[in-house]
BAFI-3210 file (N, C-alpha, C; in Angstrom, 3 decimals, decimal comma, padded with zeros to 6 digits):
// residues 97
n [1|2|3|4|5|6|7|8|9|10|11|12|13|14|15|16|17|18|19|20|21|22|23|24|25|26|27|28|29|30|31|32|33|34|35|36|37|38|39|40|41|42|43|44|45|46|47|48|49|50|51|52|53|54|55|56|57|58|59|60|61|62|63|64|65|66|67|68|69|70|71|72|73|74|75|76|77|78|79|80|81|82|83|84|85|86|87|88|89|90|91|92|93|94|95|96|97]
n.u [021,058|020,340|020,526|023,759|024,820|027,102|029,742|032,252|035,563|035,018|032,524|031,336|032,786|034,544|035,151|034,862|035,714|036,847|037,867|040,171|041,597|044,471|045,489|047,433|049,431|050,942|049,720|047,217|047,797|048,467|046,219|044,028|044,853|045,462|042,966|041,366|042,622|042,219|039,432|038,851|038,797|037,545|034,629|033,806|032,800|032,710|033,888|036,331|038,178|040,769|041,438|043,264|042,770|040,081|038,954|039,548|038,069|035,418|035,171|035,621|033,444|031,330|031,906|031,685|028,978|027,970|028,680|026,691|024,311|022,134|022,818|024,407|026,263|027,239|029,687|031,606|034,099|035,825|038,628|039,236|041,788|043,151|041,311|040,814|043,396|044,017|042,091|042,809|045,394|044,787|043,281|045,143|047,165|045,948|045,843|048,420|049,026]
n.v [-037,779|-037,327|-035,249|-035,360|-038,150|-038,347|-037,097|-034,739|-034,710|-036,024|-035,318|-033,313|-033,065|-030,690|-030,984|-032,942|-036,105|-038,691|-042,095|-044,555|-047,652|-049,714|-053,197|-055,443|-056,429|-054,560|-052,168|-052,650|-052,479|-049,820|-048,337|-048,116|-046,140|-043,996|-043,492|-042,785|-040,448|-038,834|-038,767|-036,897|-034,428|-034,867|-036,034|-039,125|-039,730|-041,539|-044,798|-047,257|-050,299|-052,841|-056,207|-056,151|-053,470|-053,394|-054,553|-052,589|-050,565|-051,440|-051,329|-048,588|-047,515|-048,461|-047,153|-044,528|-044,423|-044,894|-042,532|-040,810|-041,581|-041,871|-043,352|-046,528|-046,733|-044,227|-043,533|-044,734|-044,117|-043,651|-044,945|-046,621|-047,276|-049,109|-051,246|-052,000|-052,607|-054,852|-056,667|-056,879|-058,011|-060,531|-061,647|-061,800|-063,358|-065,819|-066,630|-067,313|-069,687]
n.w [-094,424|-090,970|-088,038|-086,573|-084,701|-083,409|-081,297|-080,193|-081,650|-084,042|-084,877|-086,760|-089,526|-091,572|-094,237|-097,300|-098,706|-101,008|-100,659|-101,604|-101,153|-101,377|-101,551|-099,427|-096,694|-095,230|-095,902|-094,779|-092,099|-091,747|-092,545|-090,530|-088,554|-090,249|-091,460|-089,231|-088,466|-090,736|-090,600|-088,685|-089,926|-092,348|-094,086|-095,321|-098,523|-100,738|-100,557|-101,028|-101,874|-102,261|-101,341|-098,392|-098,206|-098,838|-096,584|-094,680|-095,881|-095,568|-092,774|-092,418|-093,815|-092,237|-089,821|-090,685|-091,365|-088,803|-087,607|-088,293|-087,149|-084,315|-081,190|-080,319|-082,432|-082,851|-081,770|-083,283|-084,541|-082,466|-080,853|-082,946|-084,337|-082,618|-082,298|-085,021|-085,848|-084,264|-085,165|-087,896|-087,686|-086,550|-088,641|-090,798|-089,663|-089,462|-092,113|-092,712|-091,439]
ca.u [021,229|019,807|021,516|024,829|024,733|028,459|030,182|033,702|036,319|034,512|031,108|030,941|033,976|034,279|035,486|034,400|036,659|036,693|039,032|040,355|042,761|044,986|045,726|048,772|049,378|051,479|048,653|046,181|048,230|048,530|044,921|043,198|045,292|045,329|041,551|040,851|043,188|041,474|038,031|038,708|038,534|036,830|033,559|034,088|031,616|032,850|034,963|036,545|039,499|040,986|042,114|043,314|042,120|038,634|038,610|039,563|036,969|034,176|035,180|035,479|032,057|030,491|032,172|031,120|027,531|027,738|028,869|025,483|023,126|022,159|022,845|025,724|027,174|027,674|031,081|032,335|035,473|036,658|039,358|039,334|043,083|043,496|040,398|041,037|044,717|043,930|041,306|043,624|046,469|044,209|042,888|046,302|047,900|045,261|046,154|049,805|049,133]
ca.v [-038,118|-036,342|-034,730|-036,282|-038,783|-038,356|-035,881|-034,622|-034,326|-036,691|-034,974|-032,638|-032,654|-029,559|-031,308|-034,238|-036,707|-040,090|-042,869|-045,857|-048,252|-050,905|-054,355|-055,652|-056,441|-053,304|-051,181|-052,982|-052,046|-048,359|-047,710|-047,699|-044,861|-042,963|-043,170|-042,063|-039,100|-038,127|-038,628|-035,716|-033,267|-035,239|-037,015|-039,966|-039,854|-042,813|-045,566|-048,527|-050,879|-054,232|-057,056|-055,532|-052,172|-053,618|-054,777|-051,262|-049,798|-051,870|-050,775|-047,135|-047,235|-048,694|-046,070|-043,304|-044,537|-044,738|-041,132|-040,065|-042,098|-041,751|-044,662|-047,116|-046,539|-042,839|-043,384|-045,759|-043,750|-043,598|-046,170|-047,492|-047,867|-050,274|-052,346|-052,452|-053,230|-056,186|-057,513|-057,123|-058,945|-061,864|-062,147|-062,146|-064,441|-067,061|-066,997|-067,817|-071,027]
ca.w [-093,036|-090,044|-087,090|-086,211|-083,398|-082,886|-080,640|-080,140|-082,835|-085,239|-085,022|-087,994|-090,279|-092,450|-095,625|-097,810|-099,643|-101,372|-100,248|-102,230|-100,502|-102,047|-100,698|-098,878|-095,228|-094,708|-096,053|-093,822|-090,766|-091,755|-092,800|-089,380|-087,976|-091,284|-091,627|-088,075|-088,523|-091,779|-090,187|-087,845|-090,776|-093,568|-094,141|-096,477|-099,370|-101,465|-099,923|-101,706|-101,715|-102,652|-100,364|-097,059|-098,356|-098,804|-095,180|-094,067|-096,470|-094,916|-091,421|-092,536|-094,210|-091,059|-088,871|-091,272|-091,163|-087,376|-087,243|-088,645|-086,471|-082,856|-080,564|-080,087|-083,557|-082,955|-081,344|-084,036|-084,873|-081,253|-080,559|-084,125|-084,698|-081,798|-082,634|-086,391|-085,915|-083,662|-086,072|-089,093|-087,346|-086,404|-089,960|-091,607|-089,026|-089,809|-093,486|-092,790|-090,848]
c.u [020,699|020,912|022,532|024,613|026,073|028,754|031,695|034,320|035,837|033,102|030,743|032,185|033,608|034,496|034,960|035,463|036,255|037,979|039,031|041,656|043,180|045,193|047,160|048,748|049,919|050,424|047,570|046,515|048,191|047,147|044,125|043,585|045,148|043,870|040,989|041,403|042,440|040,031|037,801|038,326|037,681|035,675|033,819|032,810|031,620|034,068|035,103|037,941|039,554|041,747|042,106|042,672|040,606|038,155|038,549|038,408|035,634|034,087|034,987|034,050|031,114|030,671|031,587|029,603|027,181|027,876|027,561|024,213|023,251|022,120|024,255|026,719|027,768|029,119|031,998|033,788|036,392|037,331|039,558|040,719|043,414|042,616|040,682|042,381|044,696|043,169|042,123|044,712|045,935|043,851|044,096|047,149|047,261|045,638|047,535|049,914|048,577]
c.v [-036,983|-035,821|-035,796|-036,850|-038,765|-037,046|-035,834|-034,318|-034,992|-036,253|-034,400|-032,180|-031,586|-029,876|-032,694|-034,785|-038,142|-040,813|-044,205|-046,422|-049,532|-052,037|-054,427|-055,527|-055,152|-052,213|-051,410|-052,535|-050,521|-047,717|-047,305|-046,340|-043,724|-042,530|-042,397|-040,637|-038,265|-037,847|-037,435|-034,487|-033,575|-036,190|-037,805|-040,199|-041,199|-043,536|-046,888|-049,046|-052,304|-054,951|-056,407|-054,150|-052,283|-053,854|-053,427|-050,409|-050,164|-051,265|-049,256|-046,755|-047,415|-047,571|-044,752|-043,298|-044,301|-043,307|-040,348|-040,577|-041,875|-043,150|-045,194|-046,885|-045,153|-042,620|-044,346|-045,400|-043,755|-044,944|-047,093|-048,063|-049,121|-051,474|-052,890|-053,150|-054,645|-057,143|-057,858|-058,150|-060,369|-062,455|-062,610|-063,257|-065,789|-067,544|-067,655|-069,251|-072,085]
c.w [-092,163|-089,148|-086,728|-084,821|-082,701|-082,168|-080,667|-081,493|-084,123|-085,616|-086,386|-088,760|-091,314|-093,931|-095,987|-098,754|-099,958|-100,993|-100,989|-101,676|-101,225|-101,045|-100,204|-097,370|-094,626|-094,789|-095,016|-092,405|-090,662|-091,833|-091,559|-088,802|-088,994|-091,438|-090,436|-088,014|-089,565|-091,356|-089,262|-088,674|-091,993|-093,288|-095,409|-097,271|-100,100|-100,906|-100,658|-101,459|-102,195|-101,546|-098,978|-097,084|-098,327|-097,377|-094,455|-094,594|-095,827|-093,513|-091,457|-092,908|-093,024|-090,034|-089,377|-091,115|-089,691|-086,905|-087,414|-087,981|-084,972|-082,265|-080,461|-081,210|-083,629|-082,514|-082,085|-084,333|-083,656|-081,016|-081,748|-084,396|-083,909|-082,153|-084,018|-086,529|-085,370|-084,580|-087,305|-088,813|-087,205|-087,752|-090,763|-090,974|-089,330|-091,198|-093,594|-092,287|-091,768]
res [m|t|d|s|g|s|d|g|k|y|a|r|p|s|k|v|c|d|v|v|m|k|g|g|i|t|s|g|v|v|y|p|r|a|l|t|t|l|a|e|e|y|r|f|a|c|i|g|g|t|s|a|g|a|v|a|a|v|a|a|a|a|a|e|y|g|r|h|i|k|g|p|g|s|s|a|w|k|g|c|p|m|r|w|g|a|i|s|c|r|c|f|n|r|r|r|h]
***
């Protein structure tokens, strides 16, 4: 990747880690805030998950990619918990009906 397109607290994390997330609606609700907190200090190298964890993994991978490009994706981590939480709730509420 080239120069970071991101700025602020998500611009250049000092550490690298891998993330694997399990499924379950409770996990799906917790992951957005946990990932954005971790993203302040870590760059995610390998990201994976099952069920709700896979949904969070896709969003985290997209945000991580966006962190490294210039343009609209560069602010992908900003505001993630609120957006991801709303999307997760809509997805799981549909399954119950």
